[in-house]
C-alpha positions as CSV (number, residue, x, y, z in Angstrom):
1,M,3.9,0.6,23.9
2,I,3.2,-0.4,20.3
3,L,0.2,2.0,20.2
4,S,2.3,4.9,21.4
5,R,4.9,4.1,18.7
6,Q,2.1,4.0,16.1
7,Y,0.9,7.5,17.2
8,F,4.4,8.9,17.4
9,F,5.4,7.9,13.9
10,S,2.0,8.9,12.5
11,F,2.5,12.3,14.1
12,L,6.0,12.5,12.6
13,Y,4.6,11.8,9.1
14,I,2.0,14.5,9.5
15,I,4.6,17.0,10.7
16,C,6.9,16.2,7.7
17,I,4.0,16.9,5.3
18,V,2.6,20.0,7.1
19,V,6.0,21.7,7.6
20,S,6.6,21.9,3.9
21,F,3.4,23.9,3.5
22,F,5.1,26.9,5.1
23,P,7.8,29.0,3.2
24,N,10.7,28.1,5.5
25,Y,12.9,25.6,3.7
26,E,15.6,25.5,6.4
27,L,13.0,24.3,8.9
28,T,11.6,21.8,6.4
29,F,15.0,20.4,5.7
30,L,15.9,20.0,9.4
31,V,12.6,18.3,10.2
32,W,13.0,15.9,7.3
33,L,16.6,15.2,8.2
34,A,15.9,14.6,11.9
35,T,12.9,12.3,11.0
36,F,15.1,10.4,8.5
37,I,17.7,9.7,11.1
38,I,15.0,8.6,13.6
39,T,13.4,6.2,11.1
40,I,16.4,4.9,9.2
41,Q,16.0,1.3,8.1
42,K,18.5,-1.6,7.8
43,K,17.2,-2.7,4.4
44,Y,15.9,-1.0,1.3
45,S,14.4,-2.3,-1.9
46,I,16.2,-2.4,-5.2
47,T,13.6,0.0,-6.6
48,I,14.4,2.6,-4.0
49,F,18.1,2.1,-4.6
50,K,17.7,2.7,-8.3
51,Y,15.7,5.9,-7.8
52,I,18.1,7.3,-5.2
53,S,21.1,6.4,-7.4
54,I,19.9,8.6,-10.2
55,F,19.3,11.6,-8.0
56,S,22.6,10.9,-6.3
57,A,24.4,10.9,-9.6
58,I,22.8,14.3,-10.5
59,L,24.1,15.7,-7.2
60,L,27.6,14.3,-7.6
61,I,27.9,15.8,-11.1
62,A,27.0,19.2,-9.6
63,V,29.6,18.7,-6.8
64,F,32.2,17.8,-9.5
65,S,31.3,20.9,-11.6
66,T,31.7,23.1,-8.5
67,L,35.4,22.4,-8.5
68,F,35.9,24.6,-11.6
69,Y,34.1,27.6,-10.2
70,E,34.6,29.9,-7.1
71,N,31.0,30.0,-5.9
72,P,30.2,31.2,-2.3
73,F,30.2,28.5,0.3
74,F,26.8,29.3,1.7
75,S,25.3,29.2,-1.8
76,C,26.9,25.9,-2.5
77,L,25.6,24.5,0.8
78,K,22.1,25.7,0.0
79,D,22.2,24.1,-3.5
80,F,23.5,20.9,-2.0
81,T,20.4,20.7,0.2
82,Y,18.1,21.5,-2.7
83,L,19.6,18.7,-4.8
84,L,19.5,16.3,-1.8
85,K,15.8,17.0,-1.2
86,P,14.3,14.3,-3.6
87,I,16.7,11.7,-2.1
88,L,15.8,12.6,1.4
89,G,12.1,12.8,0.7
90,I,11.8,9.4,-1.1
91,L,13.7,7.7,1.7
92,L,11.7,9.5,4.3
93,G,8.3,8.4,2.8
94,Y,9.6,4.9,2.4
95,Q,10.9,4.7,6.0
96,L,7.8,6.3,7.6
97,L,5.5,3.7,6.1
98,K,7.8,0.9,7.4
99,V,7.6,2.2,10.9
100,I,3.9,3.1,10.9
101,Q,2.6,-0.4,11.6
102,K,-1.0,-0.1,10.5
103,K,-3.7,2.2,9.0
104,H,-1.2,3.7,6.6
105,I,-3.8,5.1,4.3
106,N,-5.7,6.7,7.2
107,V,-2.5,8.5,8.3
108,F,-2.0,9.6,4.7
109,I,-5.5,11.1,4.6
110,N,-5.2,12.7,8.1
111,A,-2.1,14.7,6.9
112,G,-4.2,16.1,4.0
113,L,-7.0,17.0,6.3
114,V,-4.7,18.9,8.6
115,L,-3.3,20.8,5.6
116,S,-6.9,21.6,4.4
117,I,-7.9,22.9,7.8
118,I,-4.9,25.1,8.0
119,H,-5.5,26.4,4.5
120,I,-9.2,27.2,5.0
121,G,-8.3,28.9,8.3
122,L,-5.8,31.1,6.5
123,I,-8.4,32.0,3.8
124,L,-10.9,33.0,6.5
125,F,-8.2,35.1,8.2
126,A,-7.4,36.9,4.9
127,L,-11.0,37.5,4.2
128,F,-11.8,39.0,7.6
129,K,-8.5,41.0,7.7
130,F,-8.5,42.5,4.2
131,H,-12.3,42.4,3.4
132,S,-11.4,41.4,-0.2
133,I,-12.0,38.5,-2.6
134,D,-9.0,39.4,-4.7
135,M,-7.6,36.0,-5.8
136,N,-3.9,37.1,-5.8
137,L,-4.2,38.6,-2.3
138,I,-5.9,35.5,-0.8
139,R,-3.4,33.1,-2.5
140,D,-0.5,35.3,-1.2
141,K,-1.8,35.0,2.3
142,A,-3.2,31.5,2.3
143,G,-1.0,29.5,-0.1
144,F,-0.6,29.1,-3.9
145,F,-1.0,25.3,-4.3
146,S,-1.0,21.9,-2.5
147,D,-0.1,18.8,-4.5
148,Y,-0.6,16.7,-1.4
149,E,-4.2,17.5,-0.9
150,V,-5.0,16.6,-4.5
151,Y,-3.5,13.1,-3.8
152,V,-5.7,12.7,-0.7
153,L,-8.7,13.8,-2.7
154,I,-7.9,11.2,-5.3
155,V,-7.6,8.4,-2.7
156,L,-10.9,9.4,-1.2
157,L,-12.7,9.4,-4.5
158,F,-11.2,6.1,-5.5
159,H,-11.5,4.6,-2.0
160,N,-12.5,1.1,-3.2
161,K,-9.2,0.8,-5.1
162,F,-7.2,1.6,-2.0
163,E,-9.3,-0.7,0.2
164,L,-10.0,2.3,2.4
165,S,-11.8,1.4,5.6
166,I,-13.9,4.5,6.5
167,L,-17.5,5.3,7.1
168,E,-19.2,6.7,4.0
169,K,-20.5,9.8,5.8
170,K,-17.0,10.6,7.1
171,R,-15.5,10.0,3.6
172,K,-18.0,12.5,2.0
173,T,-17.3,15.0,4.7
174,L,-13.5,14.7,4.0
175,I,-14.1,15.1,0.3
176,L,-16.1,18.2,0.9
177,I,-13.5,19.8,3.2
178,I,-10.4,18.8,1.2
179,G,-12.1,19.4,-2.2
180,F,-13.1,22.9,-1.1
181,S,-9.5,23.6,0.0
182,V,-8.0,22.3,-3.2
183,F,-10.4,24.5,-5.3
184,M,-9.6,27.6,-3.3
185,Y,-6.0,27.4,-4.2
186,L,-7.2,28.4,-7.7
187,S,-4.1,26.7,-9.0
188,R,-3.9,25.8,-12.7
189,T,-1.3,23.1,-11.9
190,N,-3.5,21.5,-9.2
191,F,-6.5,21.4,-11.5
192,L,-4.4,19.6,-14.2
193,Q,-2.9,17.4,-11.5
194,F,-6.3,16.2,-10.4
195,V,-7.3,15.4,-14.0
196,I,-4.0,13.6,-14.7
197,L,-4.1,11.5,-11.5
198,A,-7.8,10.6,-12.1
199,L,-7.0,9.5,-15.6
200,G,-4.1,7.5,-14.2
201,M,-6.3,5.7,-11.7
202,K,-8.6,4.8,-14.5
203,G,-5.6,3.1,-16.2
204,Y,-5.6,5.5,-19.2
205,F,-1.8,6.0,-19.1
206,I,-1.2,2.3,-19.8
207,L,-1.3,2.7,-23.5
208,N,-3.8,0.7,-25.6
209,S,-6.5,1.6,-28.1
210,K,-9.0,2.6,-25.4
211,S,-6.6,4.7,-23.4
212,I,-5.4,6.6,-26.5
213,K,-9.1,7.4,-27.4
214,V,-9.8,8.7,-23.9
215,I,-6.6,10.8,-23.8
216,L,-7.5,12.3,-27.2
217,V,-11.0,13.1,-26.0
218,S,-9.6,14.7,-22.8
219,I,-7.2,16.8,-24.8
220,S,-10.0,17.9,-27.1
221,V,-12.2,18.9,-24.1
222,L,-9.3,20.9,-22.5
223,L,-8.6,22.7,-25.8
224,T,-12.3,23.5,-26.2
225,A,-12.4,24.9,-22.7
226,Y,-9.2,26.9,-23.3
227,A,-10.7,28.3,-26.5
228,A,-13.8,29.4,-24.6
229,I,-11.6,31.1,-22.0
230,F,-9.4,32.7,-24.6
231,Y,-12.3,34.3,-26.5
232,A,-14.0,35.4,-23.3
233,N,-10.8,37.5,-23.0
234,P,-10.5,37.8,-19.2
235,K,-8.7,40.9,-18.0
236,R,-5.2,40.9,-16.6
237,N,-6.1,42.6,-13.3
238,G,-9.4,40.9,-12.8
239,K,-10.5,39.6,-9.4
240,G,-11.7,36.2,-8.2
241,L,-12.3,33.7,-11.0
242,E,-11.5,36.2,-13.7
243,A,-7.9,36.4,-12.4
244,L,-7.7,32.6,-12.6
245,M,-9.2,32.6,-16.2
246,Y,-6.5,35.1,-17.2
247,K,-3.7,32.9,-15.8
248,I,-5.2,30.0,-17.8
249,K,-5.4,32.1,-20.9
250,I,-1.7,32.9,-20.8
251,A,-0.6,29.4,-19.7
252,P,0.4,28.0,-23.1
253,Q,2.9,30.8,-23.8
254,E,4.0,31.4,-20.2
255,A,6.5,28.6,-20.1
256,F,7.2,28.1,-23.8
257,K,7.7,31.6,-25.3
258,T,11.0,32.0,-27.0
259,K,11.2,35.8,-27.2
260,I,10.5,38.1,-24.2
261,N,10.7,41.9,-24.1
262,K,12.1,42.5,-20.6
263,N,11.5,46.2,-21.0
264,D,7.8,45.6,-21.3
265,W,6.7,44.8,-17.7
266,K,3.5,43.0,-18.8
267,D,5.4,40.7,-21.2
268,F,8.1,40.2,-18.7
269,N,5.8,39.4,-15.8
270,D,3.3,37.2,-17.7
271,N,6.1,35.1,-19.4
272,Y,8.7,35.2,-16.6
273,R,9.1,31.4,-16.6
274,S,10.0,31.5,-20.3
275,F,12.5,34.3,-19.6
276,E,14.2,32.1,-17.1
277,N,14.5,29.3,-19.6
278,I,16.0,31.6,-22.2
279,I,18.7,33.1,-20.0
280,T,19.6,29.7,-18.5
281,I,20.4,28.2,-22.0
282,N,22.2,31.4,-23.0
283,Q,24.3,31.8,-19.9
284,V,25.3,28.2,-19.6
285,S,26.1,28.0,-23.3
286,L,28.5,31.0,-23.0
287,E,30.6,29.0,-20.5
288,G,31.5,26.4,-23.1
289,E,31.3,22.7,-23.6
290,R,32.2,21.7,-20.0
291,A,29.3,23.8,-18.6
292,I,26.9,22.5,-21.2
293,L,27.8,18.9,-20.4
294,F,28.3,19.1,-16.6
295,G,26.7,22.4,-15.6
296,K,28.1,25.3,-13.5
297,G,27.9,23.4,-10.2
298,L,26.6,24.2,-6.8
299,G,26.2,27.8,-5.9
300,S,25.8,28.9,-9.6
301,T,23.3,31.6,-10.4
302,L,21.4,33.2,-13.2
303,N,21.8,36.9,-13.9
304,L,18.3,38.4,-14.7
305,G,19.9,41.5,-16.1
306,Q,17.7,43.7,-13.9
307,K,16.4,43.8,-10.3
308,I,12.9,42.4,-9.7
309,Y,10.5,42.1,-6.8
310,T,9.8,38.6,-5.5
311,T,6.6,37.3,-3.9
312,D,8.2,37.6,-0.4
313,G,8.9,41.3,-1.0
314,S,12.7,41.1,-1.5
315,I,14.6,42.6,-4.5
316,I,16.9,40.3,-6.4
317,Q,18.9,40.2,-9.7
318,Y,20.6,36.9,-9.3
319,I,18.7,33.7,-8.8
320,S,20.0,30.2,-7.8
321,V,17.2,28.2,-9.3
322,A,14.7,28.5,-12.1
323,H,11.0,27.6,-12.0
324,N,11.8,24.9,-14.6
325,G,13.3,21.9,-12.9
326,F,15.0,20.7,-16.1
327,M,16.6,24.2,-16.5
328,T,17.7,24.2,-12.9
329,I,19.4,20.8,-13.3
330,Y,20.9,22.0,-16.6
331,L,22.4,25.0,-14.7
332,K,23.8,22.8,-11.9
333,S,24.6,19.5,-13.6
334,G,24.5,20.2,-17.3
335,L,23.0,18.2,-20.1
336,L,24.1,15.0,-18.4
337,G,22.0,15.8,-15.3
338,V,19.0,16.5,-17.5
339,I,19.4,13.2,-19.3
340,L,19.6,11.4,-15.9
341,L,16.4,13.2,-14.7
342,I,14.6,12.1,-17.9
343,A,15.9,8.5,-17.3
344,F,14.3,8.7,-13.8
345,L,11.0,9.6,-15.3
346,I,11.2,6.8,-17.8
347,M,12.2,4.3,-15.1
348,F,9.5,5.6,-12.8
349,Y,6.8,5.2,-15.5
350,S,7.8,1.6,-16.0
351,Q,6.2,0.2,-12.8
352,T,6.3,-3.6,-12.4
353,K,2.8,-5.0,-13.0
354,S,1.1,-6.8,-10.1
355,T,-1.9,-9.2,-9.9
356,I,-2.6,-8.0,-6.3
357,Y,-5.5,-5.5,-6.4
358,L,-4.1,-2.9,-4.0
359,A,-0.6,-3.1,-5.3
360,N,-1.8,-2.7,-8.9
361,N,-3.9,0.4,-8.0
362,V,-0.8,1.9,-6.3
363,N,0.9,1.3,-9.6
364,L,-1.7,3.3,-11.4
365,L,-1.3,6.2,-9.0
366,L,2.5,6.1,-9.4
367,I,2.2,6.1,-13.2
368,G,-0.2,9.1,-13.0
369,T,2.3,10.7,-10.7
370,C,5.1,10.2,-13.3
371,V,2.9,11.9,-16.0
372,F,2.2,14.8,-13.6
373,L,5.9,15.1,-12.7
374,I,6.7,15.9,-16.3
375,L,4.4,19.0,-16.1
376,S,5.4,19.8,-12.5
377,T,9.1,19.7,-13.3
378,W,8.7,22.0,-16.3
379,V,6.7,24.7,-14.6
380,F,7.5,24.3,-10.9
381,M,10.8,22.5,-10.3
382,G,9.0,19.1,-9.6
383,L,10.7,17.2,-6.7
384,Y,13.3,19.9,-6.3
385,F,10.9,22.7,-5.3
386,K,11.4,24.0,-1.7
387,L,7.7,23.5,-0.7
388,D,7.3,20.2,-2.6
389,N,6.4,17.0,-0.7
390,K,5.7,14.6,-3.6
391,S,9.0,12.8,-3.0
392,I,7.6,11.7,0.4
393,I,4.4,10.6,-1.3
394,I,6.5,8.6,-3.9
395,G,8.5,6.9,-1.2
396,F,5.4,6.2,0.9
397,L,3.5,4.6,-2.1
398,I,6.4,2.5,-3.1
399,A,6.7,1.1,0.4
400,L,2.9,0.5,0.6
401,K,3.1,-1.4,-2.7
402,E,6.0,-3.6,-1.5
403,K,4.4,-4.2,1.9
404,T,1.1,-5.2,0.2
405,I,2.9,-7.7,-2.0
406,F,5.0,-9.1,0.9
407,D,2.0,-9.5,3.2
408,T,0.0,-11.2,0.5
409,K,2.8,-13.6,-0.2
410,M,3.2,-14.4,3.5
411,N,-0.6,-15.0,3.9
412,T,-0.6,-17.2,0.8
413,E,2.3,-19.3,2.2
414,K,0.5,-19.7,5.5
415,V,-2.7,-21.0,3.8
416,V,-0.6,-23.5,1.7
417,T,1.2,-24.7,4.7
């Protein structure tokens, strides 16, 4: 009976991770919600309560702001689920670790392996169907990114730090499969995520003289690599790695440019994220002080000023969320919501130190996650993105850390007794 429960909850965890890979947010939300109800706990830690409180406050501010606008009910409901997602995900990851009674890290890895197999299968399908190595086409059919697989790859590479019990041959095979899958996303964000999490596991985000030197060297290497790509001048419509190099070339200005010519389709497409940031600030500011402080509430939208084609083939002029998570929260919950989101990141970075080996290494991964969340939230909505599952990872890791500390304490008391 215990074994069957173990398999059932492990299966639920994998389903919750895999379902978010596919572009059907309604299905993801329903699966997460049902699993949350099934696995709900009687007790939660103060840490979890603090994190959830911040995201709940952001949601409540948006609900309050909605009272001053007449936004469509369905749009309000959709936004409500978007702003609820980080809360649901963190609780879900926390609860699932609690009910998975053993081999937690193995379940964590198995979910990544399933994702990698699905991704590689989709790549092969696209290659055989279209007989093309065009990066944009393959990514469109097989997937644009996978933060989760990067986490699994980090755990496998730093296996000793996570006390991973696995045969070395199997570990290397998993690294090969998952590493290949991660590379084939050709995602700039995933490559940076890998570097950030690896630096985090080395302890370089705990500031001291050594870590500052390593960070400066890492930045120098990245700038040198960027300069090489910039002067190589990859073409906009290149294929394969050249297309990736072009995306890297335009990355610095893509999310930070302050002036966009929307009538120049190249300038508009290449710097669309910056365009969203500009119109968010302008359109919220025009509503006055109340909107600036508290946002325009659930169901609010941004007017792009023209109709554009989306990656799913639809044509839109009004969007409910921006790529930039800070701007999305500014739209829904105003400046106060943005301040709360920053407060979460500061609180999340300040992990309580532990003398327990595994707990301390989970700390390092959480701190690395916080640093990555700053980037992820700026370019891809962070924990609010429809396909994102980092909130589950965060809840899972926090529960793993707390369980490790509790079990060590109980074992110590038994020895003393």
